[in-house]
Backbone as JSON, one array per atom type, in Angstrom:
{
  "sequence": "IVLAATAGWFYQSIQSDHYSGNEQAMKTALELTSLERADHVDFYAGDRQIRIVFGVNANNEKLIVWVDGEAVHEEKASDGASRDDIREAVRQRHGDVEWIRLVPGIYHGEYVWEAFFKIEEADGKRHYYDYYRFRDGGWLDTLRLKTE",
  "N": [[-12.29, 11.86, 51.71], [-11.53, 9.11, 50.83], [-10.8, 9.81, 48.28], [-8.76, 11.58, 48.53], [-7.0, 9.96, 49.91], [-6.33, 8.16, 47.67], [-5.29, 10.03, 45.78], [-2.97, 10.62, 47.07], [-1.75, 8.15, 47.21], [-1.36, 7.29, 44.6], [0.34, 9.65, 43.75], [2.43, 9.06, 45.11], [3.35, 6.42, 44.4], [4.18, 7.11, 41.68], [6.1, 8.82, 41.84], [7.97, 7.31, 43.26], [8.56, 5.21, 41.35], [9.75, 7.21, 39.98], [11.98, 7.89, 41.62], [13.29, 5.02, 42.12], [13.78, 4.1, 39.26], [16.13, 6.49, 39.13], [18.04, 5.73, 41.03], [18.58, 3.19, 40.03], [19.72, 3.92, 37.48], [21.98, 5.25, 38.7], [23.04, 3.24, 40.1], [24.12, 1.4, 37.52], [25.41, 3.14, 36.16], [27.94, 3.33, 38.25], [28.69, 0.93, 38.24], [29.27, 0.42, 35.45], [30.99, 1.97, 34.39], [33.74, 4.55, 35.04], [33.03, 5.92, 36.91], [33.02, 7.16, 40.41], [31.45, 8.46, 42.43], [28.34, 9.09, 42.72], [26.88, 11.93, 42.28], [24.32, 13.42, 41.22], [21.04, 12.64, 39.29], [19.91, 13.77, 36.47], [17.05, 13.94, 34.25], [15.98, 12.95, 31.05], [13.72, 13.47, 28.03], [13.78, 12.66, 25.42], [13.75, 11.28, 22.48], [13.81, 8.46, 23.36], [13.79, 7.85, 26.93], [15.9, 9.01, 29.28], [18.47, 8.57, 31.72], [20.82, 11.1, 33.22], [23.82, 10.74, 34.85], [25.41, 12.3, 37.22], [28.67, 13.16, 38.29], [31.96, 12.26, 39.61], [35.24, 10.83, 38.9], [37.67, 8.38, 39.71], [40.05, 10.13, 39.93], [38.72, 12.52, 40.31], [37.57, 13.7, 38.61], [35.07, 15.48, 36.94], [32.66, 13.94, 35.47], [29.97, 12.83, 33.23], [27.45, 10.86, 32.95], [25.31, 9.14, 30.42], [22.42, 6.83, 31.11], [20.89, 4.93, 29.25], [18.85, 2.41, 29.91], [20.67, -0.42, 30.05], [22.5, 0.35, 28.84], [25.33, 2.33, 28.67], [27.23, 5.58, 28.2], [29.94, 7.46, 28.59], [31.38, 10.5, 29.79], [33.93, 12.85, 29.98], [33.59, 15.88, 32.04], [35.02, 18.13, 31.36], [35.94, 17.39, 28.59], [33.8, 18.24, 27.02], [31.53, 20.64, 26.08], [30.41, 23.11, 28.33], [27.78, 24.09, 30.79], [27.69, 26.45, 31.18], [28.92, 27.35, 28.63], [26.67, 26.36, 26.83], [24.68, 28.24, 27.83], [25.79, 30.53, 27.02], [25.95, 30.51, 24.46], [23.11, 29.9, 23.83], [22.17, 32.85, 24.54], [23.5, 34.26, 22.77], [22.33, 33.38, 20.09], [19.57, 34.34, 20.8], [19.36, 36.28, 22.31], [18.05, 37.49, 25.63], [16.73, 34.95, 27.53], [13.77, 33.11, 29.05], [14.89, 30.84, 31.21], [14.35, 27.06, 31.61], [14.94, 24.56, 31.54], [18.35, 22.85, 31.17], [19.87, 20.23, 29.91], [21.79, 17.44, 29.74], [21.64, 15.12, 26.72], [20.33, 12.88, 24.19], [20.12, 13.47, 20.8], [18.84, 12.79, 17.54], [20.74, 11.07, 17.54], [23.22, 11.79, 18.87], [25.29, 12.9, 21.37], [24.3, 15.69, 23.43], [23.54, 18.79, 24.24], [20.73, 19.78, 25.69], [18.88, 22.47, 25.39], [15.93, 24.36, 27.09], [13.61, 26.85, 27.18], [11.83, 30.07, 27.1], [10.87, 32.85, 25.15], [9.77, 36.21, 25.28], [7.49, 37.04, 23.03], [5.92, 39.38, 20.22], [3.64, 38.02, 20.01], [2.74, 36.66, 22.5], [4.43, 34.84, 25.05], [7.03, 32.0, 23.78], [7.85, 28.88, 23.86], [11.09, 27.41, 23.34], [13.17, 24.78, 22.21], [16.72, 24.18, 21.95], [19.11, 22.38, 20.32], [22.51, 21.38, 21.08], [25.61, 20.04, 20.07], [27.28, 18.24, 22.28], [30.24, 17.61, 22.45], [31.33, 19.91, 21.37], [29.59, 22.4, 21.74], [28.31, 23.08, 19.22], [26.02, 24.53, 17.52], [22.91, 22.67, 16.39], [20.07, 22.44, 16.06], [16.89, 24.19, 16.52], [13.93, 24.14, 18.04], [10.62, 25.67, 17.62], [7.98, 25.9, 19.64], [4.31, 26.57, 19.84], [3.02, 29.65, 20.75], [2.16, 30.77, 23.91]],
  "CA": [[-11.02, 11.13, 52.46], [-11.08, 7.92, 49.79], [-10.38, 10.38, 46.85], [-7.5, 11.84, 48.99], [-6.02, 8.97, 50.16], [-6.42, 7.52, 46.52], [-4.48, 10.62, 44.92], [-1.92, 10.41, 47.66], [-1.1, 6.74, 46.92], [-1.23, 7.48, 43.01], [1.3, 10.56, 43.5], [3.69, 8.49, 46.22], [3.72, 5.48, 43.51], [4.64, 7.8, 40.48], [7.52, 9.33, 42.57], [8.29, 5.74, 43.84], [9.03, 4.85, 40.19], [11.13, 7.91, 39.4], [13.16, 7.6, 41.86], [13.8, 4.03, 41.61], [14.68, 4.67, 38.16], [17.35, 7.31, 39.35], [18.58, 4.96, 41.95], [18.8, 2.29, 39.14], [20.86, 4.83, 36.79], [23.33, 5.76, 39.58], [23.76, 1.77, 40.12], [24.03, 0.99, 36.56], [27.0, 3.93, 35.98], [28.8, 3.21, 38.89], [29.04, -0.35, 37.89], [29.8, 0.24, 33.9], [31.88, 3.48, 34.17], [34.71, 5.05, 36.02], [32.2, 6.95, 38.09], [33.45, 6.57, 41.44], [30.72, 8.79, 43.29], [27.22, 9.9, 41.76], [26.55, 13.17, 42.57], [22.88, 13.55, 41.15], [21.0, 12.27, 38.13], [18.7, 14.18, 35.64], [16.22, 13.45, 33.21], [15.83, 13.59, 29.63], [12.51, 12.78, 27.8], [13.57, 12.91, 24.1], [12.77, 10.07, 21.81], [13.36, 7.65, 24.51], [13.74, 8.28, 28.37], [17.3, 8.62, 29.38], [19.28, 9.44, 32.73], [22.05, 11.38, 33.19], [24.16, 10.41, 35.97], [26.95, 13.41, 37.2], [29.69, 12.67, 39.42], [33.36, 12.24, 39.86], [35.93, 9.37, 38.82], [38.93, 8.23, 40.8], [40.93, 11.19, 40.08], [37.86, 13.71, 40.93], [37.43, 14.62, 37.61], [33.84, 15.54, 36.85], [31.75, 13.15, 34.61], [28.52, 12.91, 32.95], [26.88, 9.4, 32.08], [24.05, 9.29, 29.92], [22.33, 5.7, 30.96], [19.73, 4.21, 28.49], [18.8, 0.82, 30.42], [21.61, -1.09, 30.86], [23.61, 0.97, 27.75], [26.02, 3.87, 28.97], [27.96, 6.41, 27.33], [30.69, 8.1, 29.91], [32.57, 11.49, 29.01], [34.79, 13.91, 31.12], [32.89, 16.87, 31.67], [36.0, 19.18, 30.63], [35.96, 17.32, 27.29], [32.89, 19.15, 26.56], [30.92, 22.37, 26.21], [29.79, 23.37, 29.63], [26.47, 24.78, 30.87], [27.63, 27.98, 30.94], [28.86, 27.69, 27.27], [25.54, 26.62, 26.44], [23.91, 29.64, 28.26], [26.21, 31.63, 26.2], [25.26, 30.58, 22.87], [21.82, 30.63, 23.59], [21.97, 33.72, 24.57], [24.08, 34.96, 21.44], [21.18, 33.2, 19.32], [18.01, 34.63, 20.95], [19.19, 37.13, 23.4], [17.68, 37.09, 26.86], [15.29, 34.14, 27.43], [13.81, 32.61, 30.2], [15.25, 29.38, 31.32], [13.38, 26.33, 31.69], [16.19, 23.47, 32.05], [19.68, 22.72, 30.39], [19.86, 18.94, 30.35], [22.42, 16.49, 28.36], [20.66, 14.32, 26.1], [20.77, 12.49, 22.66], [19.34, 14.42, 19.8], [19.14, 12.3, 16.48], [22.14, 9.94, 17.49], [24.35, 12.4, 18.89], [25.32, 13.54, 22.48], [24.06, 16.63, 23.32], [22.95, 19.72, 25.47], [19.29, 20.32, 25.35], [18.45, 23.84, 26.08], [14.65, 24.51, 27.11], [13.62, 28.27, 27.09], [10.87, 30.55, 26.66], [11.08, 34.1, 24.82], [8.59, 36.74, 25.28], [7.49, 37.85, 21.63], [4.69, 39.94, 20.07], [1.82, 37.66, 20.1], [2.95, 36.11, 23.54], [5.6, 33.65, 25.5], [7.22, 30.82, 23.02], [8.88, 28.03, 24.27], [11.81, 26.74, 22.42], [14.35, 23.56, 22.53], [17.7, 24.56, 21.33], [20.08, 21.62, 20.72], [23.89, 21.94, 20.78], [26.59, 19.15, 20.19], [28.06, 18.42, 23.84], [31.48, 17.8, 22.41], [32.15, 21.34, 20.78], [29.11, 23.26, 21.72], [28.14, 23.41, 18.1], [24.55, 24.44, 17.44], [22.38, 21.39, 15.73], [18.54, 22.59, 15.72], [15.9, 24.69, 17.18], [12.6, 23.53, 17.34], [9.53, 26.32, 18.23], [6.74, 25.63, 19.94], [3.5, 27.41, 19.86], [3.01, 30.73, 21.77], [1.25, 30.52, 25.32]],
  "C": [[-10.57, 9.83, 51.4], [-10.13, 8.42, 48.76], [-8.83, 11.0, 47.18], [-6.58, 11.08, 48.79], [-5.51, 8.38, 48.65], [-5.25, 8.46, 45.51], [-3.3, 10.5, 45.59], [-1.32, 9.22, 47.27], [-0.69, 6.98, 45.42], [0.39, 8.28, 42.61], [2.61, 9.68, 44.14], [4.33, 7.45, 44.7], [4.27, 6.11, 41.75], [6.12, 8.26, 40.99], [8.48, 8.2, 42.81], [9.19, 5.41, 42.38], [10.3, 5.81, 39.47], [12.09, 7.9, 40.22], [13.91, 6.36, 42.11], [14.47, 4.19, 40.45], [15.93, 5.46, 38.36], [18.2, 6.71, 40.1], [19.26, 3.79, 40.92], [19.88, 2.57, 38.12], [21.99, 5.0, 37.19], [24.14, 4.06, 39.62], [24.34, 1.17, 38.76], [25.51, 2.05, 36.23], [28.13, 3.67, 37.11], [29.59, 1.82, 38.64], [29.53, -0.65, 36.7], [30.75, 0.95, 33.73], [33.24, 3.5, 35.14], [34.42, 6.11, 36.86], [32.5, 6.36, 39.38], [32.55, 7.09, 42.31], [29.85, 9.39, 41.75], [26.76, 10.79, 42.47], [24.79, 13.21, 42.43], [22.45, 13.17, 39.65], [19.62, 13.39, 37.71], [17.89, 13.24, 34.49], [16.22, 13.94, 31.86], [14.92, 12.98, 28.84], [12.81, 13.15, 26.36], [13.08, 11.64, 23.39], [12.86, 8.85, 22.41], [14.18, 8.35, 25.92], [15.23, 8.04, 28.89], [17.67, 9.33, 30.94], [20.53, 9.75, 32.83], [22.44, 11.52, 34.6], [25.46, 11.62, 36.17], [27.53, 13.03, 38.52], [31.07, 12.64, 39.43], [34.1, 10.59, 39.67], [36.85, 9.46, 39.51], [39.91, 9.52, 41.32], [40.04, 12.55, 40.15], [38.06, 14.49, 39.75], [35.96, 14.48, 37.29], [33.6, 14.86, 35.47], [30.71, 13.01, 34.32], [28.59, 11.85, 32.23], [25.7, 9.46, 31.92], [23.46, 7.52, 29.98], [20.79, 5.49, 30.32], [19.79, 2.71, 28.78], [19.91, 0.42, 30.7], [22.82, -0.4, 29.55], [24.04, 2.41, 28.3], [26.92, 4.36, 28.25], [28.76, 7.39, 28.6], [31.53, 9.39, 28.93], [32.92, 12.27, 30.26], [33.82, 15.09, 30.83], [33.7, 18.14, 30.86], [36.18, 18.64, 29.1], [34.93, 17.74, 26.35], [32.28, 20.51, 26.54], [30.13, 22.31, 27.71], [28.43, 23.93, 29.87], [26.63, 26.04, 30.5], [27.97, 28.6, 29.42], [27.65, 27.41, 26.54], [24.7, 27.81, 26.57], [24.39, 30.7, 26.98], [25.78, 31.67, 24.88], [23.96, 30.66, 22.87], [21.43, 31.98, 23.5], [22.14, 34.71, 23.28], [23.2, 34.62, 20.05], [20.03, 33.77, 19.26], [18.16, 35.59, 21.91], [18.76, 36.6, 24.55], [16.66, 36.03, 26.7], [15.0, 33.46, 28.95], [13.93, 31.09, 30.45], [14.77, 28.59, 31.98], [14.22, 25.25, 32.29], [17.24, 23.6, 30.81], [20.14, 21.27, 30.81], [20.68, 18.34, 29.52], [21.37, 15.8, 27.79], [21.41, 13.67, 24.76], [19.43, 12.7, 22.0], [20.03, 13.26, 18.47], [20.59, 11.29, 16.35], [23.11, 10.69, 17.98], [24.13, 12.83, 20.39], [25.17, 14.94, 22.49], [23.64, 17.51, 24.6], [21.54, 20.05, 24.68], [19.02, 21.25, 26.13], [16.62, 24.0, 25.96], [14.12, 25.91, 27.9], [12.06, 28.88, 26.69], [11.42, 32.13, 26.36], [9.58, 35.04, 24.71], [8.66, 37.66, 23.74], [6.34, 38.5, 21.47], [3.62, 39.4, 20.46], [1.93, 36.52, 21.38], [4.16, 35.35, 23.86], [5.8, 32.48, 24.14], [7.97, 30.13, 23.56], [9.71, 27.29, 22.9], [12.7, 25.59, 22.72], [15.42, 23.96, 21.25], [18.69, 23.18, 21.71], [21.49, 21.85, 20.32], [25.1, 20.79, 21.06], [27.09, 19.18, 21.73], [29.53, 18.25, 23.51], [31.95, 18.89, 22.01], [31.14, 22.68, 21.32], [28.29, 23.62, 20.38], [26.4, 23.34, 17.91], [24.07, 23.4, 16.2], [21.05, 22.07, 15.4], [17.92, 23.42, 16.99], [14.39, 23.98, 16.84], [11.48, 24.84, 18.33], [8.49, 25.88, 18.11], [5.39, 26.89, 19.7], [3.23, 28.58, 21.29], [1.77, 30.44, 22.64], [-0.03, 31.54, 24.96]]
}
């Protein structure tokens, strides 16, 4: 019983930190950008941990806000490549993939889409990270991990 209670407390404390980080990112984005309504938060764990806040401005235009502590960067979603654009770019480069996640982030100082996926290869499934420039969807880099 003590072990189960300890495990439950540990899990709850981790989740509490995650959710409070999301709430703080929303608050920061609402205070420091033209964001009027925050719809959801995604998490990017690259060189540093960044919260990505999605929402709309006063004109109901979709916005994406990168929150790195108190530093923020805001973009209209329409000014960059869309998720569908990036999915198509990945399909053209790699064929059919098993998607894990697709999230905005920062890669080598550039605002990007990070595509994380698996591909079935002769020696097993291999995980990939592809990085595409947010502004125009241009491919930047691919990281290949070991096969499963």
